[in-house]
C-alpha positions as CSV (number, residue, x, y, z in Angstrom):
1,M,0.0,0.0,0.0
2,K,2.8,2.4,0.7
3,K,3.6,2.7,-3.0
4,L,0.2,4.2,-3.6
5,V,-0.1,7.9,-4.3
6,Y,-1.3,9.5,-1.1
7,I,-4.3,11.4,-2.4
8,T,-4.7,13.6,0.6
9,K,-1.1,14.1,1.7
10,I,-0.7,17.9,1.3
11,A,2.8,18.5,2.7
12,L,1.6,20.6,5.6
13,V,-2.0,19.4,6.0
14,F,-0.9,15.8,6.6
15,F,0.0,16.9,10.1
16,L,-3.3,18.7,10.5
17,F,-3.2,20.3,13.9
18,G,0.5,19.6,14.3
19,C,1.6,21.4,11.2
20,E,3.5,24.6,11.0
21,S,0.4,26.6,10.2
22,N,1.9,29.9,11.3
23,L,4.5,29.8,8.5
24,D,4.0,31.2,5.1
25,V,4.9,28.0,3.2
26,Q,3.1,26.7,0.1
27,P,2.2,23.0,0.0
28,V,4.3,21.0,-2.4
29,A,4.2,17.4,-3.9
30,S,0.5,17.2,-3.3
31,I,-2.6,16.2,-5.3
32,D,-5.8,18.0,-4.7
33,A,-8.5,15.8,-3.2
34,N,-11.1,17.2,-5.6
35,E,-9.0,15.8,-8.4
36,A,-7.9,12.6,-6.9
37,I,-11.3,11.3,-5.6
38,K,-13.5,11.8,-8.6
39,D,-14.3,8.2,-9.7
40,A,-14.4,4.7,-8.4
41,N,-10.7,4.1,-8.9
42,G,-9.8,7.2,-7.0
43,L,-12.1,6.3,-4.2
44,N,-10.6,2.8,-3.9
45,S,-7.1,4.3,-3.9
46,A,-8.1,6.7,-1.2
47,L,-9.4,3.9,0.9
48,N,-6.2,1.9,0.5
49,G,-4.3,5.0,1.5
50,L,-6.4,5.3,4.6
51,Y,-5.6,1.8,5.7
52,N,-2.0,2.5,5.0
53,E,-1.9,5.5,7.3
54,F,-2.8,3.2,10.3
55,Q,0.3,1.1,9.4
56,S,2.7,3.9,10.0
57,D,5.6,3.3,12.4
58,S,4.3,6.1,14.5
59,Y,1.0,4.4,14.8
60,Y,0.0,0.7,14.7
61,G,3.2,-0.2,12.9
62,R,5.2,0.2,16.1
63,D,4.7,3.0,18.6
64,L,1.0,2.7,19.6
65,F,1.6,-0.8,21.1
66,I,5.2,-0.2,22.4
67,L,4.3,3.0,24.2
68,N,1.4,1.3,25.8
69,E,3.6,-1.5,27.2
70,L,6.3,0.8,28.4
71,S,3.7,3.0,30.2
72,A,2.2,-0.1,31.8
73,N,5.6,-1.4,32.9
74,D,4.9,-4.6,30.9
75,G,7.6,-3.5,28.5
76,R,11.2,-2.6,29.4
77,R,13.5,-0.4,27.5
78,T,16.7,-2.2,26.5
79,G,17.9,0.2,23.8
80,T,19.0,3.8,23.6
81,S,15.8,5.7,22.8
82,L,15.5,8.6,25.2
83,D,11.9,9.2,23.9
84,Y,11.0,5.7,25.0
85,Q,12.7,6.2,28.4
86,Q,10.3,9.0,29.2
87,F,7.3,6.6,28.9
88,E,9.0,3.9,31.0
89,N,9.7,6.5,33.7
90,H,6.4,8.3,33.4
91,S,8.2,11.6,32.9
92,I,7.0,12.5,29.4
93,L,7.9,15.9,28.0
94,S,5.4,17.6,25.7
95,D,8.0,17.8,22.9
96,N,8.6,14.1,23.0
97,A,8.9,13.0,19.3
98,A,6.8,9.9,19.7
99,I,4.0,12.0,21.3
100,E,4.0,14.4,18.4
101,S,4.3,11.7,15.6
102,L,1.5,9.6,17.0
103,W,-0.8,12.6,17.2
104,A,0.1,13.9,13.8
105,T,-0.3,10.4,12.1
106,A,-3.7,9.8,13.7
107,Y,-5.0,13.1,12.6
108,G,-3.6,12.6,9.1
109,A,-5.6,9.4,8.9
110,I,-8.7,11.3,10.1
111,N,-8.2,13.9,7.4
112,T,-8.0,11.1,4.8
113,A,-11.2,9.6,6.2
114,N,-12.9,13.0,6.0
115,N,-12.0,13.4,2.4
116,I,-13.4,10.0,1.5
117,I,-16.7,10.7,3.4
118,E,-17.1,14.2,1.8
119,R,-16.2,13.2,-1.8
120,A,-17.7,9.7,-2.3
121,V,-21.4,10.6,-2.5
122,P,-21.5,12.0,-6.1
123,I,-19.3,9.3,-7.6
124,S,-21.0,7.0,-10.0
125,M,-20.4,3.4,-9.1
126,D,-22.1,0.4,-7.4
127,E,-24.0,1.9,-4.6
128,A,-23.5,-1.0,-2.1
129,I,-19.7,-0.9,-2.7
130,K,-19.6,2.9,-2.4
131,D,-21.7,2.8,0.8
132,N,-19.3,0.2,2.2
133,I,-16.3,2.4,1.5
134,I,-18.0,5.4,3.2
135,G,-18.8,3.1,6.2
136,E,-15.2,2.0,6.4
137,A,-14.1,5.6,6.5
138,Y,-16.5,6.4,9.3
139,F,-15.2,3.4,11.3
140,L,-11.6,4.3,10.8
141,R,-12.3,8.0,11.7
142,A,-13.8,6.8,14.9
143,L,-10.9,4.4,15.6
144,A,-8.3,7.1,15.2
145,H,-10.2,9.5,17.5
146,F,-10.6,6.7,20.0
147,D,-6.9,6.0,20.0
148,V,-5.9,9.6,20.8
149,L,-8.7,10.0,23.3
150,K,-7.5,7.1,25.3
151,L,-4.0,8.5,25.6
152,Y,-4.5,12.3,25.7
153,G,-8.0,12.8,27.2
154,G,-10.3,15.2,25.5
155,V,-9.1,15.9,21.9
156,P,-10.3,17.8,18.9
157,Y,-13.0,15.8,17.0
158,K,-12.2,16.6,13.4
159,S,-15.2,15.8,11.2
160,T,-14.4,17.9,8.1
161,S,-11.4,17.7,5.9
162,T,-8.7,20.3,5.8
163,Q,-7.7,21.5,2.3
164,G,-4.7,23.7,2.1
165,V,-3.4,26.0,4.9
166,S,-6.5,27.7,6.2
167,E,-8.1,28.8,9.5
168,D,-10.2,25.5,9.8
169,I,-6.9,23.7,10.6
170,N,-7.3,25.2,14.1
171,V,-9.8,23.3,16.2
172,P,-10.3,23.3,20.0
173,R,-10.3,20.3,22.3
174,N,-13.7,18.6,22.8
175,T,-14.6,17.2,26.2
176,V,-14.2,13.5,26.7
177,E,-18.0,12.9,26.7
178,E,-18.3,14.9,23.4
179,V,-15.7,12.7,21.8
180,Y,-17.3,9.5,22.9
181,N,-20.7,10.6,21.6
182,L,-19.3,11.7,18.3
183,M,-17.4,8.4,18.0
184,L,-20.5,6.4,18.7
185,D,-22.4,8.4,16.1
186,D,-19.7,7.6,13.5
187,L,-19.8,3.9,14.4
188,M,-23.6,3.8,14.1
189,T,-23.2,5.3,10.6
190,A,-20.6,2.6,9.9
191,K,-22.9,-0.1,11.2
192,E,-25.6,1.0,8.8
193,K,-23.3,1.2,5.8
194,V,-20.7,-1.6,6.2
195,T,-22.5,-4.7,4.8
196,I,-19.7,-6.4,2.8
197,E,-17.4,-9.1,4.1
198,K,-13.9,-8.7,2.6
199,G,-11.8,-10.6,5.1
200,N,-10.2,-9.6,8.3
201,F,-7.8,-7.1,6.8
202,F,-10.8,-4.8,6.2
203,V,-13.6,-3.4,8.2
204,S,-16.5,-5.8,8.4
205,P,-20.0,-5.7,10.1
206,S,-18.6,-7.7,13.0
207,A,-15.6,-5.4,13.3
208,V,-18.0,-2.5,13.7
209,D,-19.8,-4.3,16.5
210,A,-16.6,-5.3,18.1
211,L,-15.3,-1.7,18.2
212,L,-18.7,-0.5,19.5
213,A,-18.3,-3.1,22.3
214,R,-14.9,-1.7,23.2
215,V,-15.9,2.0,23.0
216,E,-19.0,1.4,25.1
217,L,-16.9,-0.4,27.7
218,Y,-14.4,2.5,27.9
219,Y,-17.2,5.1,28.0
220,A,-19.0,3.2,30.8
221,S,-15.7,3.0,32.7
222,Y,-15.2,6.8,32.2
223,L,-18.7,7.6,33.4
224,L,-18.4,5.3,36.4
225,Q,-15.2,7.1,37.5
226,N,-16.8,10.5,36.9
227,G,-20.2,10.1,38.5
228,G,-22.2,9.5,35.3
229,D,-24.8,6.9,34.4
230,S,-22.6,4.0,33.3
231,D,-25.1,1.1,33.4
232,A,-26.7,1.7,30.0
233,H,-23.2,1.8,28.3
234,Y,-22.1,-1.3,30.1
235,Q,-25.2,-3.0,28.8
236,K,-24.5,-1.9,25.2
237,A,-21.0,-3.2,25.5
238,L,-22.3,-6.6,26.5
239,D,-24.9,-6.6,23.8
240,Y,-22.4,-5.8,21.0
241,A,-19.8,-8.3,22.3
242,T,-22.5,-11.0,22.5
243,A,-23.6,-10.1,19.0
244,V,-20.1,-10.7,17.6
245,I,-19.8,-14.0,19.4
246,S,-23.3,-15.1,18.3
247,T,-22.6,-14.7,14.6
248,G,-20.7,-17.9,14.6
249,N,-18.2,-16.4,12.1
250,Y,-15.4,-16.5,14.6
251,E,-13.9,-19.0,17.0
252,L,-11.0,-19.1,19.4
253,E,-7.9,-20.7,18.0
254,P,-7.2,-23.9,20.0
255,E,-3.5,-23.1,19.9
256,F,-2.8,-19.7,21.2
257,G,0.3,-19.1,19.0
258,N,-1.7,-19.7,15.8
259,V,-3.4,-16.3,16.4
260,F,-0.1,-14.6,15.6
261,I,1.7,-16.9,13.3
262,T,-1.2,-17.7,11.0
263,K,-2.8,-14.6,9.3
264,E,-5.8,-16.5,8.0
265,N,-7.3,-17.7,11.3
266,K,-10.9,-17.7,12.6
267,E,-10.2,-15.7,15.8
268,V,-9.1,-12.3,14.3
269,I,-11.9,-9.9,13.6
270,F,-9.9,-7.0,12.2
271,Q,-6.1,-6.7,11.6
272,L,-3.7,-4.7,9.5
273,N,-1.8,-6.6,6.8
274,F,2.0,-6.1,6.3
275,S,4.5,-7.5,3.9
276,A,8.2,-7.2,3.1
277,Q,7.4,-4.2,0.9
278,D,5.0,-2.7,3.5
279,R,6.5,-3.7,6.8
280,N,6.0,-2.9,10.5
281,R,8.8,-2.5,13.0
282,M,7.4,-4.5,15.9
283,S,9.6,-7.6,15.8
284,Y,12.6,-5.5,14.8
285,Y,12.2,-3.2,17.9
286,L,11.2,-6.1,20.2
287,S,14.0,-8.5,19.2
288,P,17.6,-8.3,20.5
289,I,20.5,-7.8,18.2
290,S,21.4,-11.5,18.5
291,L,18.1,-12.3,16.8
292,G,18.5,-9.7,14.1
293,G,16.6,-6.9,15.8
294,R,17.3,-3.5,17.2
295,G,16.9,-4.5,20.8
296,E,15.0,-1.4,21.8
297,V,12.3,-2.9,24.0
298,T,11.5,-6.2,25.6
299,F,9.1,-7.7,28.1
300,S,9.5,-6.9,31.8
301,N,10.2,-9.4,34.5
302,S,7.0,-8.3,36.1
303,L,5.0,-9.4,33.2
304,Q,6.8,-12.7,32.7
305,N,6.5,-13.6,36.4
306,S,2.9,-12.7,36.6
307,Y,1.6,-15.7,34.7
308,K,0.3,-18.4,37.0
309,G,0.8,-22.1,37.0
310,N,1.3,-23.9,33.7
311,D,0.0,-21.2,31.4
312,L,0.7,-22.3,27.9
313,R,0.3,-18.7,26.7
314,A,3.5,-17.8,28.6
315,D,5.3,-20.8,27.0
316,F,4.6,-19.3,23.6
317,I,5.1,-15.6,24.4
318,F,8.5,-16.0,26.1
319,Q,10.0,-18.9,24.1
320,D,13.7,-19.1,23.2
321,F,14.9,-18.5,19.6
322,P,18.3,-19.5,18.2
323,T,20.6,-16.6,17.8
324,L,21.9,-15.6,14.3
325,D,25.2,-17.3,14.8
326,G,23.5,-20.5,16.1
327,T,25.6,-20.7,19.2
328,A,22.9,-19.8,21.8
329,T,19.3,-18.8,22.3
330,S,17.6,-15.6,23.3
331,K,14.0,-14.4,24.0
332,R,11.7,-11.9,22.3
333,V,8.0,-11.2,22.4
334,A,7.0,-14.1,20.2
335,K,3.7,-12.5,19.1
336,Y,5.9,-10.7,16.5
337,Q,8.6,-13.0,15.0
338,D,9.3,-11.7,11.5
339,T,12.3,-9.5,12.2
340,A,13.6,-9.7,8.6
341,N,10.5,-8.7,6.7
342,G,8.2,-7.1,9.3
343,A,5.3,-9.0,7.8
344,D,3.6,-9.9,11.1
345,A,-0.1,-8.9,11.1
346,I,-1.1,-6.3,13.7
347,I,-4.3,-7.3,15.4
348,I,-6.7,-4.6,16.3
349,V,-9.6,-6.7,17.6
350,R,-10.1,-10.5,18.1
351,L,-12.7,-12.7,19.5
352,A,-11.0,-13.2,22.9
353,D,-11.6,-9.5,23.6
354,M,-15.4,-10.1,23.2
355,Y,-15.4,-12.8,25.9
356,L,-13.4,-10.7,28.3
357,I,-15.7,-7.7,27.7
358,Q,-18.6,-10.0,28.6
359,A,-16.8,-11.1,31.8
360,E,-16.1,-7.5,32.9
361,V,-19.5,-6.2,32.1
362,H,-21.3,-9.0,33.9
363,Y,-19.2,-8.1,37.0
364,M,-19.8,-4.4,36.7
365,L,-23.6,-4.8,36.3
366,E,-24.3,-7.8,38.6
367,G,-21.3,-8.2,40.9
368,N,-20.5,-11.6,42.4
369,A,-24.0,-12.8,41.7
370,A,-22.8,-13.3,38.1
371,Q,-19.8,-15.4,39.1
372,D,-20.8,-18.4,37.0
373,K,-21.2,-16.2,33.8
374,I,-18.0,-14.4,34.5
375,L,-16.0,-17.6,35.0
376,A,-17.5,-19.1,31.9
377,A,-16.5,-16.2,29.7
378,I,-13.0,-16.1,31.2
379,N,-12.5,-19.8,30.8
380,E,-13.4,-19.7,27.1
381,V,-10.3,-17.6,26.7
382,R,-8.2,-19.6,29.3
383,S,-9.0,-22.8,27.4
384,R,-5.6,-22.2,25.6
385,S,-3.8,-21.8,29.0
386,N,-4.3,-25.3,30.3
387,D,-5.3,-23.8,33.6
388,P,-9.0,-23.1,34.1
389,L,-10.1,-20.5,36.6
390,T,-12.2,-21.7,39.5
391,S,-12.6,-18.5,41.6
392,L,-12.7,-14.8,41.0
393,G,-10.8,-14.1,44.2
394,S,-11.2,-11.2,46.6
395,D,-10.9,-8.6,43.8
396,P,-12.8,-9.8,40.8
397,L,-12.1,-6.8,38.6
398,R,-8.4,-7.3,39.2
399,T,-8.8,-10.9,38.2
400,I,-10.4,-9.9,34.9
401,L,-7.8,-7.2,34.3
402,D,-5.0,-9.7,35.0
403,E,-6.6,-12.0,32.4
404,R,-6.6,-9.2,29.9
405,R,-3.0,-8.6,30.7
406,W,-2.0,-12.2,30.1
407,E,-4.0,-12.6,27.0
408,F,-3.3,-9.2,25.3
409,C,0.2,-8.3,26.3
410,F,1.9,-6.2,23.6
411,E,-1.4,-5.8,21.8
412,G,-2.0,-2.3,23.1
413,H,-4.4,-2.8,26.0
414,R,-2.8,-2.9,29.4
415,W,-2.0,0.8,30.0
416,T,-5.4,2.0,28.9
417,D,-7.1,-0.8,30.8
418,L,-5.4,0.4,34.0
419,V,-6.2,4.1,33.3
420,R,-9.9,3.6,32.4
421,T,-10.5,1.6,35.6
422,D,-8.7,4.1,37.8
423,R,-6.0,1.5,38.8
424,A,-2.9,3.0,37.1
425,T,-1.9,5.1,40.1
426,S,-2.1,2.3,42.6
427,T,-0.8,-0.5,40.4
428,L,2.2,1.5,39.0
429,G,2.8,3.9,41.8
430,I,2.4,7.0,39.6
431,S,0.6,10.3,40.0
432,K,-2.9,10.9,38.6
433,N,-1.4,13.5,36.2
434,A,0.8,10.9,34.6
435,T,-2.2,8.8,33.4
436,L,-2.6,11.1,30.4
437,Y,0.0,11.9,27.8
438,P,0.7,15.6,27.2
439,I,-0.8,17.4,24.3
440,P,2.1,17.8,21.9
441,L,4.0,21.1,22.3
442,K,3.9,21.7,18.5
443,E,0.1,21.5,18.7
444,I,0.0,24.2,21.4
445,Q,2.5,26.4,19.5
446,T,0.7,26.2,16.1
447,N,-3.0,25.6,16.9
448,T,-4.5,29.0,17.7
449,R,-7.4,27.3,19.6
450,I,-5.3,25.2,21.9
451,N,-3.1,27.1,24.4
452,Q,-0.9,26.2,27.3
453,E,-3.8,26.5,29.7
454,D,-5.5,23.8,27.7
455,Q,-2.6,21.4,28.4
456,N,-3.2,18.3,30.5
457,P,-2.5,18.9,34.2
458,G,1.2,18.4,35.3
459,Y,2.7,19.3,31.9
């Protein structure tokens, strides 16, 4: 996909809010969206370009998951990146390059989605296919906003495209509740329009329901922590998760490792495809030099030691691999093994998440009275661990969160799970201010509607 012409990449506008909008610089090497998206071929190319933006090293191709694990202390920095060190130490500066790049890349994807949504309607083509493309753009616009919301708190919700350097590039922060409601509106539009199954490398009807389940869970968690009415959103999370499971289109892989080493499997609902020509950097950054990697990050002792009993998932995740010279072995996060080509798929949502959402919502709505249902949902997932759970213990929510930790390590969940349930400060020994990343300094310097007083507390 990366060899496709980026139809919306105007040199400055790609960065949207993070661009140097105060400089008198003319965009170069760009193609006007009005010209690029004018027929079915242009619309399909734009959609391919949109998926590609999520594959950036600054986004799902590397940093989104790695920053999550470093922040949660499930990852450990073993290389030289000072930017990564700030996440590990919970001392992030607002000019951190990873902070700025992640923000800019997510909003670049949002701008592409907006161009597709705005310019698709008058195009003459098969209406069902066109509607599906528009629905995919709504889904991906919601996903990108969700990703930045979880990390930065209230963020600008950008629902119109930016063409050229103009005043509409400056947009204020929305409140957290406003962002959730706008995301849910987008996802309901996607639910209406996405009707075509194209495989798990593309948005599908079940992927929409799965993301709705996750967003509703997070929104309910937020409302619970802030005195709002959370029950209705917990119930919606349960309904959507159950709907995905009930389709019968997906099933848990009997062997845990097959989820990651076999792209065409029945558990993954939505993932990003990579190849040697269109690679991600996960294995390269998570593998030591002796295994051909950069050796920048690895798993923490805390994560490895947290697995209980004979958990076969741990046997897969922390397995030994022969070094390049064949004289020894070394470990890496085995969910990502293709160091040479970077062709490992990056999973955004899979069926196991739907079962664990069920478990958490049953507990949040019914408490210990739902123990049998909670254990049943957890043990569907633990069937690959060879160690079924028989009790929820004295802190059932921690039991569920621990299960999510063991199942989804290095898939981008642990940090935001701790933050949304208000357990990051006690679990990690950090301040409340450290549970949000800072709004990038470049954004504050260039966006006339976000000032230093709008910065997250403590930065």
